[in-house]
Backbone of each chain as ProteinMPNN parsed JSONL, in Angstrom:
{"seq_chain_A": "XXXXXXXXXXXXXXXXXXXXXXXXXXXXXXXXXXXXXXXXXXXXXXXXXXXXXXXXXXXXXXXXXXXXXXXXXXXXXXXXXXXXXXXXXXXXXXXXXXXXXXXXXXXXXXX", "coords_chain_A": {"N_chain_A": [[115.061, 95.512, 117.161], [113.525, 97.15, 114.421], [114.937, 98.734, 112.753], [117.188, 99.38, 110.094], [120.695, 99.092, 109.386], [123.056, 100.882, 107.731], [125.92, 100.479, 105.644], [128.788, 101.437, 103.795], [129.027, 104.433, 105.894], [129.639, 106.645, 104.431], [130.494, 107.243, 101.048], [132.684, 107.725, 98.411], [133.11, 108.172, 95.041], [134.173, 107.979, 91.567], [132.621, 109.215, 88.582], [131.064, 106.781, 86.535], [132.064, 104.607, 87.883], [131.129, 101.775, 89.929], [128.837, 101.656, 92.68], [128.434, 100.296, 95.859], [126.321, 99.63, 98.506], [125.429, 98.556, 101.783], [122.995, 96.928, 103.843], [122.043, 95.973, 107.025], [119.912, 94.09, 109.191], [117.771, 93.194, 111.998], [115.415, 91.813, 112.65], [112.802, 89.487, 111.525], [111.608, 89.91, 108.219], [109.071, 91.274, 106.034], [109.347, 92.659, 103.7], [111.932, 94.635, 102.13], [112.916, 97.924, 101.714], [114.409, 100.384, 99.612], [115.487, 103.737, 99.595], [116.137, 106.967, 98.174], [117.576, 110.123, 98.914], [117.925, 113.295, 97.903], [119.868, 116.187, 98.658], [118.392, 117.815, 101.324], [115.773, 117.374, 100.482], [112.687, 115.552, 99.746], [112.219, 111.968, 100.253], [112.791, 109.428, 97.836], [111.359, 106.57, 96.538], [113.141, 103.663, 95.642], [113.515, 100.804, 95.211], [111.631, 97.926, 96.087], [112.042, 94.928, 97.714], [110.89, 91.709, 98.195], [110.554, 89.293, 100.849], [110.755, 86.732, 99.84], [112.213, 86.981, 97.601], [115.378, 87.121, 95.925], [116.938, 88.71, 94.382], [116.747, 91.802, 92.638], [116.152, 93.992, 89.919], [116.397, 97.32, 88.658], [116.658, 99.383, 86.179], [119.758, 100.923, 86.397], [120.112, 99.946, 88.898], [120.669, 97.399, 91.279], [119.435, 95.171, 93.55], [120.059, 93.004, 96.228], [119.018, 90.388, 98.419], [119.531, 88.681, 101.372], [118.113, 86.686, 103.414], [118.903, 84.85, 105.292], [121.207, 85.861, 106.315], [120.281, 88.207, 107.11], [120.56, 90.596, 105.592], [121.012, 93.116, 103.055], [121.907, 94.401, 99.859], [122.631, 97.259, 97.868], [123.369, 97.995, 94.629], [124.703, 100.349, 92.504], [125.23, 100.788, 89.218], [127.633, 102.047, 86.857], [127.884, 104.812, 87.765], [126.611, 108.181, 88.095], [127.044, 111.752, 88.329], [124.638, 112.782, 89.151], [123.679, 110.819, 90.809], [124.545, 111.381, 93.286], [123.695, 111.5, 96.586], [121.847, 110.699, 99.605], [121.338, 107.409, 100.724], [118.914, 105.215, 101.898], [117.947, 102.319, 103.712], [115.016, 100.429, 104.495], [113.831, 98.097, 106.439], [110.93, 96.108, 106.504], [108.743, 94.675, 108.691], [106.454, 91.958, 109.548], [102.844, 92.219, 109.851], [101.325, 95.24, 111.09], [103.554, 97.689, 110.533], [106.118, 100.075, 111.157], [107.589, 102.443, 108.952], [110.792, 102.615, 109.103], [113.906, 104.18, 109.071], [117.368, 103.502, 108.486], [120.668, 104.702, 109.337], [121.769, 105.502, 106.96], [123.593, 105.832, 103.824], [125.873, 108.084, 102.605], [126.404, 109.076, 99.456], [128.812, 110.237, 97.231], [129.366, 111.236, 94.047], [131.811, 112.007, 91.902], [132.497, 114.115, 89.09]], "CA_chain_A": [[114.683, 96.746, 116.496], [113.282, 96.987, 112.997], [115.766, 99.653, 112.013], [118.334, 98.861, 109.371], [121.968, 99.789, 109.592], [123.735, 100.927, 106.437], [127.376, 100.484, 105.618], [129.462, 102.382, 104.681], [128.286, 105.654, 106.188], [129.909, 107.573, 103.337], [131.174, 106.596, 99.926], [133.063, 108.715, 97.407], [133.585, 107.488, 93.848], [134.197, 108.747, 90.332], [131.591, 108.871, 87.602], [131.353, 105.577, 85.773], [132.336, 103.498, 88.795], [129.973, 101.183, 90.611], [128.719, 101.946, 94.116], [127.72, 99.267, 96.6], [126.032, 99.924, 99.907], [124.865, 97.396, 102.447], [122.031, 97.152, 104.92], [121.81, 94.817, 107.892], [118.755, 94.279, 110.059], [117.787, 92.194, 113.069], [114.178, 91.044, 112.799], [112.258, 88.923, 110.293], [110.995, 90.969, 107.413], [108.148, 90.992, 104.943], [110.058, 93.209, 102.55], [112.936, 95.645, 102.451], [112.8, 98.996, 100.74], [115.517, 101.329, 99.483], [115.076, 105.093, 99.223], [117.176, 107.953, 97.923], [117.233, 111.486, 99.304], [118.815, 114.371, 97.504], [120.092, 117.099, 99.777], [117.332, 118.689, 101.806], [114.504, 117.148, 99.813], [111.975, 114.357, 100.173], [112.773, 110.674, 99.878], [112.224, 108.814, 96.642], [111.437, 105.116, 96.591], [113.935, 103.081, 94.565], [113.184, 99.39, 94.983], [111.101, 97.101, 97.169], [112.33, 93.512, 97.489], [110.121, 90.927, 99.16], [111.383, 88.325, 101.585], [110.944, 85.509, 99.058], [113.021, 87.322, 96.431], [116.801, 87.182, 96.238], [117.57, 89.762, 93.607], [115.812, 92.591, 91.86], [116.825, 95.003, 89.125], [115.619, 98.447, 88.138], [117.618, 100.23, 85.466], [121.146, 100.724, 86.843], [120.084, 99.503, 90.294], [120.495, 95.978, 91.551], [119.303, 94.916, 94.981], [120.042, 91.613, 96.646], [118.515, 90.154, 99.769], [119.909, 87.406, 101.974], [117.362, 86.65, 104.68], [119.617, 84.039, 106.277], [122.198, 86.753, 106.937], [119.579, 89.446, 107.463], [121.285, 91.693, 104.961], [120.657, 93.483, 101.694], [122.852, 95.326, 99.259], [122.189, 98.069, 96.722], [124.456, 98.266, 93.696], [124.431, 101.319, 91.445], [126.262, 100.609, 88.2], [127.94, 103.192, 85.984], [127.326, 105.942, 88.51], [126.612, 109.523, 87.515], [127.057, 112.807, 89.346], [123.261, 112.934, 89.642], [123.4, 109.799, 91.825], [124.965, 111.919, 94.579], [122.515, 111.552, 97.454], [121.871, 109.747, 100.718], [120.547, 106.218, 100.434], [118.427, 104.616, 103.129], [117.154, 101.103, 103.63], [113.932, 100.351, 105.473], [113.278, 96.745, 106.55], [109.537, 96.139, 106.931], [108.359, 93.4, 109.278], [105.088, 91.503, 109.309], [101.854, 92.972, 110.603], [101.41, 96.686, 110.879], [104.886, 98.1, 110.917], [106.506, 101.441, 110.866], [108.659, 102.601, 107.977], [111.881, 103.188, 109.896], [115.106, 104.26, 108.25], [118.677, 103.42, 109.111], [121.479, 105.923, 109.334], [121.972, 105.891, 105.572], [124.91, 105.953, 103.195], [125.99, 109.318, 101.803], [127.174, 108.785, 98.244], [129.287, 111.381, 96.456], [129.907, 110.836, 92.755], [132.519, 113.167, 91.325], [132.625, 114.057, 87.62]], "C_chain_A": [[114.508, 96.493, 114.997], [114.26, 97.802, 112.159], [116.925, 98.958, 111.324], [119.566, 99.685, 109.681], [122.755, 99.719, 108.293], [125.248, 101.0, 106.608], [127.833, 100.571, 104.158], [128.588, 103.604, 104.98], [128.471, 106.672, 105.075], [130.738, 106.859, 102.29], [131.446, 107.65, 98.861], [133.681, 107.983, 96.22], [133.611, 108.449, 92.66], [133.054, 108.305, 89.435], [132.018, 107.649, 86.806], [131.659, 104.368, 86.632], [131.029, 102.966, 89.373], [130.009, 101.542, 92.09], [127.909, 100.842, 94.774], [127.528, 99.708, 98.04], [125.221, 98.781, 100.496], [123.934, 97.807, 103.579], [121.899, 95.871, 105.72], [120.64, 95.128, 108.818], [118.676, 93.106, 111.014], [116.545, 91.318, 113.14], [113.76, 90.421, 111.473], [111.514, 90.001, 109.52], [109.974, 90.404, 106.428], [108.748, 91.484, 103.631], [111.099, 94.205, 103.034], [112.917, 96.667, 101.333], [114.045, 99.881, 100.766], [114.967, 102.663, 98.982], [116.314, 105.953, 98.995], [116.679, 109.33, 98.361], [118.316, 112.428, 98.799], [118.803, 115.431, 98.596], [118.881, 117.959, 100.095], [115.979, 118.486, 101.173], [113.837, 115.871, 100.321], [112.649, 113.084, 99.702], [112.04, 110.132, 98.657], [112.432, 107.314, 96.729], [112.218, 104.59, 95.394], [113.467, 101.67, 94.235], [112.588, 98.804, 96.253], [111.402, 95.652, 96.817], [111.631, 92.725, 98.586], [110.983, 89.814, 99.744], [111.621, 87.04, 100.806], [111.719, 85.773, 97.753], [114.483, 87.433, 96.831], [117.494, 88.337, 95.528], [116.506, 90.49, 92.807], [116.584, 93.69, 91.142], [115.846, 96.115, 88.764], [116.601, 99.405, 87.495], [119.042, 99.922, 85.871], [121.227, 100.231, 88.293], [119.898, 97.998, 90.374], [120.476, 95.806, 93.056], [119.317, 93.412, 95.219], [119.555, 91.53, 98.076], [118.921, 88.764, 100.215], [119.243, 87.339, 103.346], [118.067, 85.805, 105.729], [120.663, 84.876, 107.007], [121.568, 88.062, 107.385], [120.337, 90.65, 106.885], [120.81, 91.901, 103.533], [121.748, 94.399, 101.153], [122.209, 96.029, 98.069], [123.416, 98.391, 95.886], [123.964, 99.259, 92.657], [125.558, 101.174, 90.435], [126.437, 101.885, 87.384], [127.411, 104.492, 86.579], [127.502, 107.267, 87.762], [126.636, 110.541, 88.646], [125.67, 112.993, 89.956], [122.873, 111.874, 90.671], [123.843, 110.253, 93.21], [123.746, 112.175, 95.44], [122.794, 110.698, 98.683], [120.923, 108.609, 100.384], [120.2, 105.532, 101.749], [117.731, 103.296, 102.824], [116.103, 101.132, 104.727], [113.395, 98.923, 105.478], [111.858, 96.821, 107.106], [109.136, 94.76, 107.428], [106.934, 93.03, 108.94], [104.125, 92.275, 110.19], [101.992, 94.45, 110.313], [102.741, 97.171, 111.41], [105.135, 99.541, 110.521], [107.572, 101.41, 109.789], [109.774, 103.361, 108.679], [113.164, 103.097, 109.095], [116.367, 104.117, 109.086], [119.419, 104.726, 108.94], [121.837, 106.389, 107.928], [123.419, 105.863, 105.127], [124.906, 107.212, 102.358], [126.931, 109.024, 100.653], [127.528, 110.086, 97.54], [129.919, 110.842, 95.183], [130.511, 112.065, 92.104], [132.664, 113.012, 89.822], [134.039, 113.689, 87.192]], "O_chain_A": [[115.252, 95.72, 114.392], [114.384, 97.563, 110.958], [117.561, 98.068, 111.888], [119.487, 100.813, 110.168], [123.081, 98.634, 107.811], [125.761, 101.522, 107.598], [127.302, 99.828, 103.332], [127.53, 103.776, 104.376], [127.574, 107.469, 104.8], [131.562, 105.997, 102.594], [130.542, 108.382, 98.458], [134.662, 107.257, 96.377], [133.133, 109.58, 92.745], [132.582, 107.171, 89.516], [133.187, 107.502, 86.448], [131.532, 103.232, 86.177], [129.983, 103.613, 89.315], [131.079, 101.71, 92.675], [126.826, 100.493, 94.304], [128.48, 100.112, 98.707], [124.436, 98.129, 99.807], [124.07, 98.873, 104.178], [121.67, 94.802, 105.154], [120.409, 96.281, 109.181], [119.417, 92.134, 110.873], [116.612, 90.194, 113.638], [114.292, 90.775, 110.421], [110.877, 90.882, 110.098], [110.015, 89.233, 106.05], [108.667, 90.818, 102.598], [111.132, 94.566, 104.21], [112.904, 96.317, 100.152], [114.65, 100.094, 101.817], [114.121, 102.722, 98.09], [117.384, 105.7, 99.547], [115.504, 109.657, 98.196], [119.471, 112.358, 99.22], [117.843, 115.55, 99.356], [118.405, 118.726, 99.259], [115.107, 119.344, 101.309], [114.356, 115.197, 101.211], [113.541, 113.118, 98.854], [110.842, 110.348, 98.475], [113.545, 106.844, 96.964], [111.989, 105.018, 94.263], [113.07, 101.386, 93.105], [112.997, 99.152, 97.36], [111.05, 95.196, 95.729], [111.766, 93.041, 99.768], [112.018, 89.453, 99.183], [112.587, 86.327, 101.078], [111.855, 84.883, 96.913], [114.789, 87.802, 97.965], [118.497, 88.87, 96.003], [115.517, 89.908, 92.361], [117.543, 94.246, 91.678], [114.649, 95.889, 88.589], [117.295, 100.152, 88.185], [119.5, 98.791, 85.712], [122.322, 100.119, 88.844], [119.096, 97.405, 89.652], [121.391, 96.244, 93.753], [118.67, 92.649, 94.502], [119.668, 92.486, 98.844], [118.68, 87.783, 99.512], [119.763, 87.879, 104.322], [117.862, 86.008, 106.925], [120.966, 84.627, 108.174], [122.234, 88.919, 107.967], [120.697, 91.585, 107.601], [120.281, 90.993, 102.892], [122.428, 95.087, 101.914], [121.365, 95.471, 97.368], [124.379, 98.985, 96.373], [122.94, 99.042, 92.011], [126.719, 101.414, 90.765], [125.514, 102.688, 87.242], [126.594, 105.181, 85.969], [128.397, 107.438, 86.934], [126.288, 110.226, 89.784], [125.543, 113.321, 91.135], [121.848, 112.011, 91.338], [123.551, 109.586, 94.202], [122.87, 112.962, 95.08], [123.841, 110.057, 98.787], [119.844, 108.822, 99.831], [121.062, 105.298, 102.596], [117.025, 103.163, 101.825], [116.282, 101.779, 105.759], [112.59, 98.565, 104.618], [111.615, 97.531, 108.083], [109.183, 93.787, 106.676], [106.28, 93.702, 108.142], [104.534, 92.911, 111.161], [102.702, 94.851, 109.391], [103.016, 97.072, 112.606], [104.453, 100.119, 109.674], [108.365, 100.471, 109.713], [109.716, 104.581, 108.832], [113.472, 102.057, 108.511], [116.426, 104.552, 110.236], [118.871, 105.72, 108.464], [122.174, 107.556, 107.732], [124.343, 105.87, 105.941], [124.042, 107.394, 101.501], [128.115, 108.755, 100.858], [126.666, 110.926, 97.285], [130.888, 110.084, 95.232], [129.816, 113.033, 91.797], [132.922, 111.914, 89.328], [134.317, 113.598, 85.996]]}, "seq_chain_B": "XXXXXXXXXXXXXXXXXXXXXXXXXXXXXXXXXXXXXXXXXXXXXXXXXXXXXXXXXXXXXXXXXXXXXXXXXXXXXXXXXXXXXXXXXXXXXXXXXXXXXXXXXXXXXXXXXXXX", "coords_chain_B": {"N_chain_B": [[98.257, 110.827, 89.426], [100.898, 111.04, 91.463], [101.755, 112.417, 93.636], [102.788, 113.839, 96.744], [101.918, 116.585, 98.461], [103.319, 119.201, 100.225], [102.83, 121.962, 102.35], [103.704, 124.934, 104.212], [106.692, 125.402, 102.137], [108.834, 126.492, 103.435], [109.19, 127.679, 106.767], [109.279, 130.045, 109.28], [109.13, 130.497, 112.659], [108.219, 131.964, 115.808], [108.846, 131.148, 119.257], [106.514, 131.418, 120.664], [104.524, 131.246, 118.876], [101.709, 129.871, 116.993], [101.4, 127.516, 114.546], [100.682, 125.701, 111.487], [101.461, 122.762, 109.67], [100.865, 121.436, 106.45], [99.699, 118.641, 104.556], [99.006, 116.846, 101.636], [97.488, 114.333, 99.669], [96.401, 112.598, 96.746], [96.136, 109.968, 96.031], [94.606, 108.017, 96.99], [95.613, 106.73, 99.143], [95.7, 105.133, 102.346], [97.228, 105.289, 104.564], [99.15, 107.587, 106.361], [101.976, 109.597, 107.154], [104.092, 111.365, 109.467], [107.325, 112.653, 109.562], [110.367, 113.683, 111.161], [113.342, 115.362, 110.41], [116.612, 115.942, 111.151], [119.61, 117.74, 110.304], [121.861, 115.828, 108.365], [121.016, 113.452, 109.452], [118.957, 110.46, 109.651], [115.478, 110.336, 108.588], [113.142, 110.605, 111.235], [110.518, 108.794, 112.556], [107.417, 110.219, 113.48], [104.525, 110.276, 113.72], [101.86, 108.038, 112.784], [99.094, 107.661, 110.724], [96.327, 105.639, 110.138], [93.756, 104.866, 108.07], [92.583, 107.308, 108.749], [92.801, 107.399, 111.457], [94.756, 107.884, 114.365], [97.438, 105.812, 114.695], [100.014, 105.298, 115.502], [102.101, 106.935, 117.755], [105.09, 108.219, 118.281], [105.991, 108.812, 120.918], [105.98, 111.6, 120.896], [106.466, 115.014, 121.8], [103.821, 116.993, 123.266], [103.584, 119.477, 122.139], [103.559, 119.174, 119.478], [100.932, 118.462, 117.401], [99.077, 116.207, 115.718], [96.708, 115.926, 112.995], [94.115, 114.449, 111.149], [91.993, 115.294, 108.974], [90.581, 114.237, 106.799], [90.749, 111.541, 104.378], [92.607, 112.43, 102.573], [94.106, 114.452, 103.593], [96.551, 115.686, 105.866], [97.52, 117.163, 108.809], [99.877, 119.031, 110.781], [99.955, 120.45, 113.748], [101.525, 123.102, 115.375], [102.869, 124.339, 118.353], [104.235, 126.507, 120.738], [106.948, 125.826, 120.263], [110.417, 124.794, 120.468], [113.76, 126.017, 119.855], [115.317, 123.775, 119.198], [113.581, 122.211, 117.84], [113.705, 122.887, 115.266], [113.908, 121.79, 111.977], [113.671, 119.558, 109.126], [110.511, 118.719, 108.106], [108.814, 115.961, 107.12], [106.257, 114.548, 105.154], [104.501, 111.567, 104.388], [102.899, 108.985, 102.419], [101.181, 105.839, 102.069], [99.814, 102.875, 100.488], [98.504, 100.886, 102.111], [96.21, 99.089, 102.671], [95.202, 96.252, 103.056], [97.559, 95.018, 103.674], [99.856, 96.419, 105.346], [102.41, 98.639, 104.296], [103.248, 97.018, 102.231], [103.694, 98.022, 99.869], [105.345, 100.766, 98.197], [106.24, 103.842, 99.871], [105.272, 107.214, 99.445], [106.818, 110.319, 99.408], [106.528, 113.733, 100.457], [108.082, 116.924, 99.617], [108.818, 118.185, 101.86], [108.774, 120.429, 104.729], [110.734, 123.039, 105.642], [111.497, 123.941, 108.741], [112.119, 126.599, 110.923], [112.721, 127.563, 114.145], [112.646, 130.387, 116.074]], "CA_chain_B": [[98.887, 111.783, 90.335], [101.643, 110.314, 92.493], [102.423, 113.44, 94.436], [102.415, 114.259, 98.082], [102.191, 118.019, 98.465], [103.447, 119.774, 101.56], [102.905, 123.414, 102.447], [104.564, 125.67, 103.272], [108.014, 124.815, 101.922], [109.689, 127.051, 104.489], [108.423, 128.332, 107.826], [110.017, 130.566, 110.422], [108.158, 130.832, 113.687], [108.717, 132.242, 117.145], [108.536, 130.112, 120.242], [105.153, 131.573, 121.19], [103.575, 131.168, 117.759], [101.004, 128.648, 116.621], [101.384, 127.352, 113.095], [100.33, 124.357, 111.037], [102.0, 122.208, 108.433], [99.818, 120.717, 105.738], [100.129, 117.579, 103.656], [97.858, 116.404, 100.854], [97.723, 113.336, 98.615], [95.17, 112.189, 96.052], [96.395, 108.642, 95.481], [93.737, 107.052, 97.653], [96.353, 106.036, 100.198], [94.987, 105.159, 103.622], [98.198, 105.493, 105.641], [99.921, 108.812, 106.202], [103.054, 109.631, 108.145], [104.932, 112.537, 109.696], [108.705, 112.415, 109.975], [111.207, 114.832, 111.467], [114.702, 115.05, 110.013], [117.657, 116.913, 111.436], [120.68, 117.72, 109.304], [122.758, 114.676, 108.304], [120.432, 112.337, 110.194], [117.843, 109.868, 108.919], [114.149, 110.767, 109.048], [112.637, 109.928, 112.432], [109.065, 108.712, 112.527], [106.705, 110.896, 114.566], [103.138, 109.802, 113.806], [101.28, 107.287, 111.68], [97.64, 107.585, 110.652], [95.795, 104.577, 109.305], [92.32, 105.083, 107.906], [92.26, 108.567, 109.421], [92.932, 107.279, 112.912], [96.137, 107.851, 114.815], [97.782, 104.453, 115.104], [101.321, 105.305, 116.153], [102.682, 108.193, 118.225], [106.401, 107.818, 118.768], [106.313, 109.591, 122.126], [106.282, 112.963, 120.452], [105.96, 116.019, 122.752], [102.469, 117.472, 122.957], [103.61, 120.721, 121.367], [103.246, 118.734, 118.122], [99.617, 117.861, 117.449], [98.659, 115.836, 114.369], [95.282, 115.868, 112.709], [93.804, 113.9, 109.836], [90.584, 115.663, 108.781], [89.994, 113.277, 105.864], [91.73, 110.57, 103.894], [93.586, 113.065, 101.685], [94.796, 115.55, 104.272], [97.211, 115.458, 107.149], [98.062, 118.406, 109.348], [100.683, 118.964, 111.996], [99.809, 121.723, 114.438], [102.731, 123.403, 116.144], [102.614, 125.362, 119.373], [105.261, 126.636, 121.782], [108.108, 125.009, 119.896], [111.735, 125.184, 120.923], [114.723, 126.096, 118.736], [115.803, 122.444, 118.804], [112.583, 121.593, 116.956], [114.02, 123.272, 113.885], [114.227, 120.573, 111.229], [112.862, 119.302, 107.932], [109.38, 117.865, 108.447], [108.41, 115.225, 105.93], [105.002, 113.802, 105.156], [104.512, 110.453, 103.444], [101.685, 108.175, 102.394], [101.302, 104.54, 101.409], [98.536, 102.253, 100.172], [98.093, 100.404, 103.433], [94.836, 98.636, 102.817], [95.164, 95.014, 103.811], [98.903, 94.61, 104.08], [100.591, 97.678, 105.488], [103.782, 98.799, 103.81], [103.611, 96.053, 101.203], [104.069, 98.808, 98.705], [106.218, 101.89, 98.497], [105.718, 105.073, 100.443], [105.559, 108.415, 98.666], [107.153, 111.423, 100.293], [106.524, 115.114, 100.024], [109.393, 117.574, 99.597], [109.143, 118.623, 103.204], [108.718, 121.812, 105.191], [111.919, 123.414, 106.423], [111.011, 124.737, 109.87], [113.097, 127.252, 111.783], [112.11, 128.144, 115.338], [113.55, 131.432, 116.584]], "C_chain_B": [[99.57, 111.004, 91.456], [102.374, 111.285, 93.402], [101.861, 113.552, 95.836], [102.853, 115.72, 98.192], [102.232, 118.542, 99.886], [103.53, 121.295, 101.455], [102.997, 123.841, 103.9], [105.886, 124.939, 103.06], [108.99, 125.273, 103.002], [108.796, 127.75, 105.504], [109.377, 128.763, 108.92], [108.989, 130.991, 111.458], [108.833, 131.094, 115.022], [108.238, 131.186, 118.113], [107.131, 130.244, 120.817], [104.091, 131.451, 120.106], [102.842, 129.841, 117.716], [100.963, 128.599, 115.102], [100.979, 125.927, 112.757], [101.058, 124.006, 109.756], [100.902, 121.38, 107.78], [100.418, 119.725, 104.753], [98.897, 117.052, 102.937], [98.287, 115.371, 99.821], [96.383, 112.909, 98.044], [95.378, 110.852, 95.371], [95.483, 107.586, 96.103], [94.439, 106.26, 98.733], [95.646, 106.19, 101.533], [95.924, 105.253, 104.814], [98.998, 106.754, 105.345], [100.834, 108.984, 107.405], [103.64, 111.035, 108.264], [106.293, 112.065, 110.181], [109.367, 113.748, 110.279], [112.636, 114.454, 111.1], [115.628, 116.215, 110.324], [118.771, 116.726, 110.408], [121.589, 116.498, 109.471], [122.304, 113.503, 109.168], [119.332, 111.699, 109.361], [116.515, 110.453, 109.391], [113.726, 109.937, 110.255], [111.116, 109.957, 112.398], [108.47, 109.425, 113.742], [105.329, 110.269, 114.78], [102.787, 108.984, 112.572], [99.77, 107.335, 111.813], [97.261, 106.459, 109.709], [94.286, 104.722, 109.26], [91.834, 106.231, 108.797], [92.288, 108.481, 110.944], [94.41, 107.21, 113.27], [96.461, 106.453, 115.315], [99.127, 104.386, 115.802], [101.707, 106.745, 116.51], [104.006, 107.798, 118.863], [106.846, 108.7, 119.936], [106.742, 111.009, 121.782], [105.711, 113.956, 121.469], [104.635, 116.617, 122.296], [102.452, 118.808, 122.226], [103.462, 120.446, 119.863], [101.901, 117.998, 118.182], [99.163, 117.502, 116.036], [97.141, 115.811, 114.241], [95.094, 115.326, 111.307], [92.333, 114.155, 109.547], [89.852, 114.769, 107.784], [91.108, 112.443, 105.255], [92.797, 111.191, 103.005], [94.479, 114.066, 102.393], [95.398, 115.118, 105.589], [97.81, 116.789, 107.59], [98.962, 118.111, 110.535], [100.643, 120.349, 112.619], [100.973, 121.897, 115.407], [102.441, 124.524, 117.137], [103.712, 125.325, 120.422], [106.475, 125.755, 121.486], [109.392, 125.609, 120.448], [112.687, 125.265, 119.728], [115.226, 124.734, 118.28], [114.795, 121.667, 117.97], [112.789, 121.992, 115.506], [114.516, 122.045, 113.133], [113.444, 120.588, 109.917], [111.751, 118.332, 108.338], [108.821, 117.274, 107.156], [107.088, 114.512, 106.162], [105.126, 112.685, 104.125], [103.174, 109.74, 103.475], [101.987, 106.843, 101.731], [99.93, 103.897, 101.319], [97.829, 101.732, 101.408], [96.633, 100.018, 103.524], [94.784, 97.36, 103.639], [96.525, 94.63, 104.372], [99.768, 95.856, 104.172], [102.017, 97.602, 104.973], [104.208, 97.677, 102.873], [103.999, 96.766, 99.922], [104.844, 100.028, 99.168], [105.473, 103.019, 99.188], [106.153, 106.242, 99.558], [105.762, 109.567, 99.646], [106.926, 112.774, 99.632], [107.938, 115.684, 100.092], [109.753, 118.183, 100.948], [108.888, 120.095, 103.459], [109.954, 122.057, 106.038], [111.48, 124.391, 107.504], [112.173, 125.298, 110.661], [112.348, 127.91, 112.93], [113.1, 129.14, 115.935], [113.078, 131.947, 117.936]], "O_chain_B": [[98.908, 110.387, 92.29], [103.475, 111.005, 93.877], [100.666, 113.391, 96.083], [104.032, 116.035, 98.032], [101.291, 118.351, 100.657], [104.211, 121.836, 100.584], [102.42, 123.176, 104.761], [106.162, 123.952, 103.743], [109.865, 124.516, 103.423], [107.774, 128.338, 105.149], [110.173, 127.971, 109.425], [108.079, 131.763, 111.155], [109.88, 130.524, 115.329], [107.324, 130.42, 117.81], [106.608, 129.292, 121.396], [102.896, 131.541, 120.387], [103.266, 128.842, 118.297], [100.53, 129.554, 114.457], [100.936, 125.056, 113.627], [101.244, 124.846, 108.874], [100.118, 120.713, 108.455], [101.494, 119.942, 104.196], [97.857, 116.836, 103.561], [99.325, 115.52, 99.176], [95.372, 112.861, 98.745], [94.868, 110.616, 94.276], [95.581, 106.403, 95.778], [93.93, 105.238, 99.192], [95.066, 107.236, 101.825], [95.468, 105.292, 105.957], [99.464, 106.962, 104.225], [100.51, 108.574, 108.519], [103.679, 111.792, 107.294], [106.411, 111.218, 111.067], [108.993, 114.791, 109.742], [113.098, 113.363, 111.432], [115.447, 117.326, 109.825], [118.858, 115.697, 109.738], [122.025, 116.179, 110.577], [123.113, 112.665, 109.565], [118.818, 112.337, 108.443], [116.442, 111.008, 110.487], [113.926, 108.723, 110.292], [110.506, 111.013, 112.233], [108.94, 109.268, 114.869], [105.008, 109.796, 115.87], [103.322, 109.191, 111.482], [99.226, 107.081, 112.888], [97.808, 106.342, 108.612], [93.621, 104.703, 110.295], [90.823, 106.128, 109.492], [91.842, 109.4, 111.631], [95.206, 106.573, 112.581], [95.831, 105.964, 116.253], [99.351, 103.493, 116.619], [101.645, 107.646, 115.674], [104.023, 107.111, 119.884], [107.944, 109.256, 119.929], [107.724, 111.534, 122.305], [104.595, 113.767, 121.953], [104.366, 116.731, 121.1], [101.401, 119.227, 121.74], [103.265, 121.37, 119.074], [101.753, 117.029, 118.926], [98.892, 118.395, 115.234], [96.406, 115.695, 115.222], [95.821, 115.696, 110.386], [91.498, 113.302, 109.849], [88.645, 114.563, 107.904], [92.279, 112.625, 105.586], [93.8, 110.541, 102.711], [95.501, 114.483, 101.847], [94.837, 114.303, 106.322], [98.518, 117.45, 106.83], [98.829, 117.085, 111.202], [101.22, 121.299, 112.091], [101.348, 120.985, 116.144], [101.836, 125.536, 116.784], [104.073, 124.264, 120.93], [106.96, 125.032, 122.356], [109.439, 126.775, 120.84], [112.436, 124.641, 118.696], [115.531, 124.552, 117.101], [115.106, 120.593, 117.453], [112.11, 121.48, 114.617], [115.424, 121.349, 113.586], [112.667, 121.502, 109.643], [112.025, 117.249, 108.854], [108.417, 117.989, 106.239], [106.843, 113.948, 107.228], [105.789, 112.853, 103.102], [102.409, 109.87, 104.431], [102.92, 106.725, 100.937], [98.992, 104.322, 101.993], [96.692, 102.105, 101.699], [95.895, 100.55, 104.354], [94.366, 97.384, 104.797], [96.62, 93.993, 105.421], [100.346, 96.292, 103.177], [102.728, 96.622, 105.194], [105.401, 97.41, 102.732], [104.567, 96.168, 99.008], [104.98, 100.288, 100.364], [104.251, 103.133, 99.102], [107.251, 106.25, 99.003], [104.983, 109.759, 100.581], [107.104, 112.939, 98.425], [108.867, 115.025, 100.557], [110.877, 118.643, 101.145], [108.797, 120.9, 102.532], [110.189, 121.366, 107.029], [111.133, 125.536, 107.212], [113.099, 124.573, 111.027], [111.448, 128.72, 112.71], [114.235, 128.792, 116.258], [113.712, 132.827, 118.517]]}, "name": "protein", "num_of_chains": 2, "seq": "XXXXXXXXXXXXXXXXXXXXXXXXXXXXXXXXXXXXXXXXXXXXXXXXXXXXXXXXXXXXXXXXXXXXXXXXXXXXXXXXXXXXXXXXXXXXXXXXXXXXXXXXXXXXXXXXXXXXXXXXXXXXXXXXXXXXXXXXXXXXXXXXXXXXXXXXXXXXXXXXXXXXXXXXXXXXXXXXXXXXXXXXXXXXXXXXXXXXXXXXXXXXXXXXXXXXXXXXXXXXXXXXXXX"}
């Protein structure tokens, strides 16, 4: 299955702390994408990391990819209450593939 | 313009009604998607259109009927829905020219559908 599986399912931290969430997948990928969804709204693309990349940064976000372990992690540094959301990974295989989301990690950042 | 616009934002319909959800993008994207999302669950893919042709149907019941009249528009026609079809319906688009999903997908804010 192309679907990713996120861990943990829920994460509760204080503002200023770092948040790490993990994604595991089973098939070979072309790239892996991370999305954020605020409650009841559309998904917002955060980062796309390609299979030949190991690490990527975007502002307070850091994504790593280990293709040998078929896993990726998303690190949010110095979290803010506004980071409260669900985070989904989407591993994308080769050829025409579907954008399929895992179960997600629900992040709660308390002031 | 990097927006995907979905209308309406909210829809309440009876089980015998016929309604349509609309999705529009002006980014020149050639792939468009419909997702269904229940509360506290991830979005589930329903349909994928590539170059205005239906390329993926995830075994969706026929009471959901997609349509792509042109490269900017995507509709989802609804007929004889059940209360369990109540959900957030999300539309998305991506570049999808030579290498599908090599770039990000853009999502609309969704239509919150309630079937009574």
